[in-house]
C-alpha positions in Angstrom: 90.9 32.3 141.2 88.1 30.7 139.5 84.2 31.0 139.5 82.4 28.1 140.7 81.6 27.3 137.0 85.5 26.9 136.5 85.9 30.0 134.5 88.9 32.5 135.2 88.0 35.4 137.7 89.7 38.0 135.6 89.1 40.6 138.3 91.7 39.2 140.6 94.6 38.7 138.1 97.6 40.8 138.5 98.7 43.0 135.7 102.4 41.6 135.4 105.3 43.8 134.3 107.4 43.2 131.3 110.6 44.3 133.0 112.8 41.2 133.7 113.9 40.5 137.3 116.2 37.9 138.5 113.7 36.0 140.5 111.4 35.1 137.7 113.1 31.7 137.6 111.9 31.3 141.2 108.2 32.2 140.3 108.5 35.8 141.5 107.5 38.4 138.8 107.2 42.1 139.1 103.6 43.3 139.1 102.2 46.8 138.1 98.9 46.4 140.0 97.0 43.7 141.7 93.9 43.0 143.5 93.7 43.0 147.1 93.0 39.2 147.1 96.2 37.7 149.0 98.3 40.8 149.0 100.5 42.0 151.8 101.8 45.5 152.5 104.2 46.9 155.1 103.1 49.0 157.8 105.9 51.5 156.6 104.7 51.5 153.1 101.1 52.3 154.1 102.2 55.1 156.4 104.0 56.7 153.4 101.6 56.0 150.7 98.4 56.3 152.7 95.2 54.5 152.7 93.1 53.3 149.7 90.7 55.7 148.3 87.3 55.0 150.2 85.1 56.3 147.2 86.7 53.6 144.9 85.8 50.9 147.4 85.0 47.5 145.5 85.7 49.0 141.9 89.2 50.0 141.4 90.5 50.7 145.0 93.0 48.0 144.8 94.4 48.7 141.3 94.7 52.4 142.2 96.5 51.5 145.5 99.0 49.1 144.1 99.7 51.4 141.4 100.2 54.3 144.0 102.7 52.1 145.8 104.9 51.4 142.6 104.7 55.2 142.1 106.1 55.8 145.4 109.0 53.4 144.8 107.8 50.3 146.4 108.3 47.0 144.2 105.0 44.9 143.7 105.6 41.3 143.1 103.4 38.2 142.1 104.6 35.0 143.8 103.3 32.0 142.0 103.8 29.3 144.8 
């Protein structure tokens, strides 16, 4: 994402994993954390992991939540297309 002046919106760039996966050639890269911008979660994952921490709202809730998903065994992926 970009700001209106064309500079990168660094808050919404996912932190990608250095772990190789077979889908990299198809634009699918494992992510360690991401913002809530354009993310999808299964209902089952949310039931298992719980909701985002409300005290973190706006500043860090998304990063903490996606990291918690990964710790619980769910895979996070960035899809470039």
